[in-house]
Backbone bond lengths (Angstrom), bond angles and torsions (degrees), N, CA, C in turn:
res aa  C-N    CA-C-N  psi(-1)  N-CA   C-N-CA  omega(-1)  CA-C   N-CA-C  phi
1 D - - - 1.436 - - 1.523 111.43 -
2 L 1.314 116.21 -34.93 1.438 119.95 179.88 1.550 109.31 -69.65
3 V 1.328 117.52 -39.28 1.495 119.85 178.59 1.551 108.74 -63.74
4 T 1.304 116.18 -42.88 1.462 120.79 -178.81 1.536 110.60 -61.66
5 S 1.342 114.68 -44.27 1.461 120.25 178.20 1.505 112.22 -60.23
6 M 1.360 115.50 -38.65 1.465 120.39 179.11 1.529 112.19 -67.87
7 A 1.348 115.80 -37.63 1.412 120.96 175.70 1.501 110.33 -64.11
8 L 1.325 116.98 -42.24 1.460 120.51 178.19 1.500 111.09 -66.43
9 A 1.376 116.97 -35.68 1.459 119.64 177.55 1.523 110.19 -63.09
10 A 1.320 118.58 -39.50 1.444 120.67 176.30 1.508 114.20 -60.74
11 T 1.350 113.55 -33.09 1.457 120.14 -177.74 1.500 112.77 -87.56
12 Y 1.333 118.19 -44.20 1.451 121.64 -170.36 1.517 115.93 -109.20
13 G 1.333 116.49 -4.59 1.422 118.25 174.62 1.548 112.69 120.62
14 F 1.310 114.16 172.57 1.434 120.07 -171.46 1.538 113.16 -73.91
15 G 1.296 120.26 -18.80 1.443 123.33 178.89 1.549 111.90 -61.04
16 I 1.309 117.49 -29.82 1.443 120.88 -179.65 1.526 110.05 -67.80
17 A 1.311 118.39 -30.14 1.465 121.00 176.11 1.550 111.07 -62.11
18 F 1.296 117.98 -34.40 1.449 119.74 175.53 1.546 111.46 -68.83
19 A 1.329 115.17 -34.99 1.429 119.63 174.37 1.524 112.19 -62.07
20 A 1.311 119.09 -32.02 1.444 123.23 178.33 1.505 110.19 -65.85
21 V 1.302 117.98 -37.06 1.471 122.50 178.54 1.524 109.37 -67.11
22 V 1.311 115.46 -46.89 1.467 119.22 177.68 1.505 113.03 -61.23
23 L 1.290 116.42 -40.73 1.486 123.20 176.42 1.511 110.16 -59.71
24 F 1.314 117.27 -47.33 1.458 122.77 -178.62 1.516 110.22 -61.08
25 V 1.339 117.23 -44.23 1.468 118.36 178.60 1.503 112.42 -65.09
26 W 1.332 116.73 -40.50 1.459 122.29 -177.75 1.547 109.41 -65.28
27 Q 1.313 118.74 -46.17 1.472 120.32 179.41 1.516 111.89 -69.82
28 T 1.306 119.22 -30.70 1.468 119.53 176.32 1.518 110.45 -69.74
29 A 1.358 117.66 -37.13 1.468 122.11 177.17 1.524 110.25 -62.57
30 I 1.359 117.07 -45.27 1.447 121.37 176.91 1.518 110.92 -58.37
31 Y 1.327 116.67 -45.65 1.482 119.19 -176.87 1.530 110.29 -65.79
32 L 1.312 118.91 -39.61 1.450 121.96 -177.75 1.539 109.05 -68.63
33 C 1.331 116.87 -41.82 1.477 120.89 177.50 1.513 112.33 -62.04
34 A 1.335 115.44 -39.93 1.443 121.76 -179.14 1.578 110.09 -63.28
35 Q 1.301 117.02 -35.53 1.434 119.21 178.82 1.538 111.09 -63.85
36 Y 1.336 117.27 -38.78 1.472 120.16 -178.59 1.545 111.71 -78.50
37 V 1.290 118.69 -27.66 1.458 122.48 -177.13 1.522 111.67 -85.85
38 S 1.316 118.82 -25.77 1.445 122.54 -173.60 1.492 116.34 -54.87
39 P 1.337 122.30 -34.56 1.463 120.53 177.50 1.549 113.50 -64.43
40 F 1.306 116.99 -23.90 1.476 120.59 -177.04 1.518 112.15 -91.41
41 L 1.317 118.94 -7.64 1.462 120.97 -178.64 1.480 111.12 -88.11
42 T 1.309 117.19 101.48 1.457 121.66 -179.80 1.547 109.67 -86.00
43 D 1.287 114.28 168.97 1.506 118.23 178.97 1.502 110.52 -64.18
44 A 1.361 115.85 -40.19 1.470 118.22 179.98 1.499 113.64 -64.53
45 L 1.343 117.78 -38.54 1.460 120.71 177.08 1.534 110.70 -68.43
46 M 1.305 117.92 -39.50 1.463 120.12 176.50 1.497 113.03 -63.15
47 T 1.349 115.61 -37.47 1.481 119.36 176.78 1.485 110.42 -62.82
48 E 1.347 117.48 -46.59 1.479 120.09 179.48 1.516 113.47 -62.33
49 L 1.337 114.41 -42.15 1.483 119.34 178.70 1.516 109.10 -62.75
50 S 1.319 117.77 -41.42 1.515 122.29 178.33 1.542 110.73 -63.04
51 I 1.337 117.33 -36.68 1.477 118.07 177.61 1.515 111.85 -65.35
52 V 1.333 115.48 -47.26 1.450 123.30 -177.90 1.581 106.27 -63.38
53 G 1.290 117.07 -45.82 1.486 121.78 -178.49 1.534 109.12 -61.52
54 G 1.322 116.12 -41.60 1.488 119.54 178.51 1.513 113.49 -61.54
55 I 1.321 113.52 -41.00 1.491 118.11 176.28 1.545 111.27 -64.05
56 L 1.317 116.91 -40.45 1.450 120.20 178.81 1.576 110.28 -64.00
57 I 1.324 115.85 -42.49 1.453 117.91 -179.55 1.584 109.73 -68.74
58 F 1.318 115.51 -36.64 1.484 120.14 176.12 1.530 111.10 -60.01
59 S 1.370 116.06 -45.13 1.437 119.15 -179.27 1.508 112.10 -67.74
60 S 1.358 116.56 -33.26 1.427 118.03 177.05 1.545 110.92 -68.47
61 G 1.313 116.03 -37.92 1.462 121.67 176.10 1.515 112.76 -59.49
62 L 1.359 114.05 -44.50 1.495 117.82 177.40 1.496 112.37 -61.59
63 A 1.397 117.81 -36.94 1.419 120.95 179.22 1.539 111.38 -69.62
64 I 1.366 116.41 -41.02 1.467 120.23 179.59 1.511 111.21 -64.78
65 L 1.335 116.78 -38.21 1.473 119.52 179.73 1.526 113.07 -77.89
66 G 1.323 116.03 -9.78 1.456 118.45 179.04 1.502 113.78 79.37
67 I 1.322 117.17 16.76 1.479 122.41 -176.96 1.548 108.15 -81.11
68 K 1.316 115.94 -46.09 1.452 119.69 -178.10 1.544 107.07 -146.71
69 E 1.302 116.84 126.89 1.448 121.60 -179.41 1.535 109.18 -80.29
70 T 1.386 114.47 108.39 1.465 120.81 177.99 1.504 107.61 -123.41
71 K 1.306 115.13 147.70 1.448 124.19 176.73 1.521 109.30 -99.69
72 S 1.328 116.09 83.47 1.458 120.00 -176.48 1.478 114.42 -60.35
73 L 1.320 118.30 -25.73 1.468 120.14 179.88 1.523 109.96 -68.50
74 N 1.312 117.87 -30.51 1.439 120.44 176.63 1.526 113.29 -71.67
75 L 1.301 116.61 -17.58 1.468 120.76 -178.88 1.513 113.53 -93.82
76 L 1.329 116.96 -5.28 1.494 120.48 -179.84 1.522 113.92 -58.29
77 P 1.292 120.87 -35.66 1.499 120.24 175.73 1.525 113.79 -56.28
78 A 1.307 117.06 -21.28 1.451 121.19 179.59 1.556 110.67 -61.82
79 L 1.319 119.42 -21.43 1.439 122.86 176.81 1.525 112.02 -65.51
80 F 1.317 116.87 -23.27 1.501 120.62 179.27 1.499 111.97 -81.31
81 V 1.303 119.47 -20.22 1.470 121.15 -175.23 1.525 112.14 -62.92
82 P 1.346 121.49 -48.96 1.463 119.51 175.80 1.541 111.85 -60.93
83 V 1.286 119.00 -38.75 1.465 123.06 -178.79 1.525 108.17 -61.91
84 L 1.326 117.42 -49.20 1.461 120.86 -178.92 1.506 111.35 -66.92
85 W 1.333 117.67 -34.12 1.456 120.15 177.59 1.549 109.94 -63.05
86 F 1.308 117.67 -49.53 1.462 121.70 -177.58 1.533 111.37 -68.92
87 V 1.300 117.38 -31.53 1.479 118.28 175.93 1.516 109.44 -69.63
88 G 1.322 116.03 -39.75 1.488 120.88 176.91 1.543 111.10 -62.17
89 L 1.336 114.69 -43.84 1.509 117.59 177.55 1.487 111.14 -62.73
90 A 1.311 117.65 -40.69 1.482 119.90 177.80 1.522 114.17 -63.47
91 L 1.315 115.35 -35.54 1.484 120.13 -177.91 1.489 114.57 -77.45
92 F 1.336 114.91 -36.00 1.454 118.48 -171.54 1.552 112.89 -104.09
93 T 1.288 119.60 5.78 1.491 120.65 177.06 1.488 109.67 -122.83
């Protein structure tokens, strides 16, 4: 990503080089958060998240193809439902 940003900086100007720094910090933060969250991600939770993610991708595909107008951005909070469900199970069982 850093090499791509530098190539874009050579083409589009020096401001893209600053975007490379922001991108590096952002991706590092995601990596570090993933290390701390990984012990809590069970196979069952990942399966449920994959199902919800698949439905979101499917609805986006329908909108792109013009078959059914869906607002996939409004459906993004559905990704929290499996997480809240499994947190609730862990707390109350």
